[in-house]
N, C-alpha and C positions, 0 to 999 in steps of 0.2 A: 503493498500499498503506498510507505513510506516512497519508494522508487517511482511509483506512477505521479505521486505529488509532484517530483523534483522534476519528472520528464515534462508534466504538463505545463510546470512554471517556466522551464527552460522554452520549451515551445511557445508560449504567448510572448515571450522575452524577445524571441527571435523576429518573431511575426511584428512586433510593435518596433523593432529595429528597422526591419526592410519598410514597413509602411512610413516611419519617420524619412529614411533615405530618399524613398519614392516622393514623397511631400516636397523635399528641399531640391530634388533634381526638377519636379515640374515647376517649380517657382524659379528657377535659375532664366534671366534674360538673356535672349539670345544675342550674339555677340558679333560685331565685324572685326575680324582677325587679318592681319596682312604680315606676309614674311617675303624674305627676299631670296631668289635664287640666281646663281651666276653661270652664264653658257658661253663658252667658248666656241661653240659652232654657230652662234646664233649670228645672223647677216650683220656684218659691218656698216654702220649706217653712218653718213654724214650730218651736218646741222638741220639739212630740209627732210630727213628720213629717205635718204637715197643711197643704195648701196656705195661704199667707198673702198678706193684703193690707197696704199701707202704713198704719199710723194715720194718724187725721184730727191735721194740726198737724205731720206730720213730712214729708218728701220723701226721695227715695232715689234712686240710678243705679247701672248695673253698671259696675264699675271696667276697667280694662284692667290683667290682670295681668302683672307682669314675673318674680316668682318668690315662693316658698313653703316653709315648713318645718314638720316635724312633730316631735312629741313624743313620740308612742306610737304603734304599729301591733298592732293583735290581730285575729287570726282566730276567730270563735265559732262553736261548731256549730249554735247553736239559740237561740230568743228567751228562754230561761230560763236561758242560762249569764250569770254576773253578771261583771262586769267584774275583767278578772284572772284569771279562770279559763279562758277561752280559750288558744289559741297565741299568746304574745307574740313577734312576730318583730323587733320594733325598740323598743328604749327609748334617749331622747336623754342625754346626759351633764347631771347636773344639778350644782348646787354650793350650799355653804352661806357662800359669801363675802359675801353681803348680809344675813346672819343666818338667817333661815327658808330651809329647802329650795327650791330654785328652777331652772328652766331656765338653763342656763350659754348664752347667746348666742352668745358667741364661740367657742363649739363647735358650733353647729348647724349642720347641713348643709342648704344653701340652694339650691332648685332652682329653674328655669324649668319649663314648660309642656313634657311629653314627654322630658324629661331623666331619667335614671334615679337614684331618691331613694334606693334599697334595692337591694342585689342581694347574696344570701347564698345558700349551696348548699341545694338541698331537704333534703339528709339533715339540716337542724337544724329541719326543721317537722315536727311531729307528724304522723302519719300519721291522716287522719280526713275527715268530711265536714262541710265549712264552709258555713253558710247567711249570714252576717253578717260584716260588717268595720268595726269601730271605728278611727278616726285622731283622734288629739289632735293639733290643728293648733296651731301654737305662733306663727307669723310669717308675714306677708303684706307685698308690696310690689307696689303698682300705683298706674296713673294714673288720677287724677279731673278731672273739670271744677270749676273752681270761678271766684266773681265777685269780684274786689277793686276796691275804688275805681271802681265801675261798667265795669269792663272784664274780659271772661271772659280766663283762663288754663287751662293743663294744670299742673298739680302731682301731687308723687308724695306717697303716704302710706306710711309705715312702720306697720304694724299690729300690736301683740302681744297675741295672744288666749290665749296659755297661761296655765294657772292660777297661775302665777307667773314672773317672768322675772328673772335678774340682768344687767343690762346696765351695760357701762363705759362707753364712747363710742362713737357712731357718726353717721354721715353721710348724707345725703341730698344729693347734689350738691357744691355748696361749702356747705352749712348743715351746721354740727357741732353736735351733740347730746351733751354730758358728762352723764352719767346716774349713773353709780357707786353703783348700789342696786338694790334689786328692785324691780319694778312688776309690779302687779296685773293680772288681765285687764281688757283694755280700753284701756290706755297706747297712746297714737298720736302720731305727729310729723309733721309736713307742710312740704315747702318747694317753693316754684314752681319751674318750671323755665327761666323766663327771667327771676325779678325776684328781688332780694333780699330776700326774705319770708319767713319761716318761723312756725311755730307748732309748738306740741304741748299735751297735753291727756288727761284720762282720762274715757272713758265710764263711766256709771252703773255700781255695782256689778253683777253677775249679769245685766247687761241683754245681754249677746251671747247670740244665738240660736245654739243646738247644736242641731239636729234629730237627734232620737232616737226613731225610730218604735216602738222596744220600751220605752219609758220605764215602762211598766205592769208589764213582768215583770223587766227589766234596766236599773234605773235607773243614772245617772250621777252623779258627785259635784257639787256645786253649786259652779260658779267655774270646771271644766274647760271643756275644749273638745273633747271626745270626740265627734266627728260619726259616727252609724251608719247603715250602709246595707246592703241585702241582696243578693246574687246573685240573678239570675234562675233560675240553676240551680246548685244547689249546687257548691262547687269541693271535689274530692274529691283528697285526695293520699293514694295508697297506699302510698309509701314505695320502689317500685321505678321510678320515672320516670327516663326517660333523655333526654327533652328538657325545656327551659327551660318553667317556667310564668311567663307575664308578666301583671300585674294592673295596669289603668288605674283610676284612682280619679277620677271625674268629679264634680266640685264645681259646685254651682251657684253664681253668683256675680250671678245674677237680680235687681235691686237690692239688693245686699248691702250696700251702703255706705248709712247712714241717719243724716239729721241732722234736728233740731228747726228748723222755719223760723220765722224774724222778721219778713221780707219774704217773704209767699207767692208766690213767683215759680219754684220749682222750680229754683232756682239755689244751688248751696252757698256760703256768704259767710261765713268764719271771723272777718274784719275786723269784723263789725259783730254777733257775738256768737253765730254761730248754730252749737249745740254736736254734737258726734257723740253719737248715740246706740246704734250699733249698726254692728257690722262684722264680725258672725258670717257663714260660709257658709251657705247655705240649702238643702243637701242634699248627700247622696253616693250616686253609683250606682258600685259597683265591677262592673268586667266583667275575664274572665280568656281567653287564648289557652295552650292547651296543646300 
């Protein structure tokens, strides 16, 4: 009899536990979730969203990405939607510490491929049919191959492609970079992974590629890094979703790291003065799962 009573109490507790679990899950609000993907085989585009080749005298490589950050994310209904007039789902913190308004790197959310960058309630996203996504990228961290003193090495690049970024001090491995100021689009720093060698520099102004296939109808500000891409089928938010909407932002890293060669050997060699000319992502393809 005592065993029967214990069994009944255990059964009742189990039912109660699962009942509470089901109640909690049914009360969870559906979310908009955004993640990044990096694709070295995705088409390499120019600023107008057209296939692009590497200019004579330059060389390029597809880096191995560690992480990325964005400053701004917007859903746009159509090709005539001007920047800022769509549904803005994310805007990173900014600061005036360095003088002019700039992205606050210390507060930037930096994520790896497949890691959640943004997760907000779908109730915060205006109902509508969205054809385009705009993503203002701000920071990239990736591995590249370089040649130094005749030997090939692997190094890490920290690439700041946002319109303006306030940076205090950051490090690449054991290499410390005290900046304590604003850096315009195109600032980069480099460190060898296995040698005490580092360098930093500034790519030419407005040279960072920012693909925008709808530039003729919806241009972006010069010096920004607002990459634009379209859904194959419009993303429709009707306002009564019960399930999460997950968006993957596939970025083309197809020969996205480009430099001007001094020795024409396809090897990036900063120690002989080969300068970075472009670090822009080469296209955006957004997809979603509902």
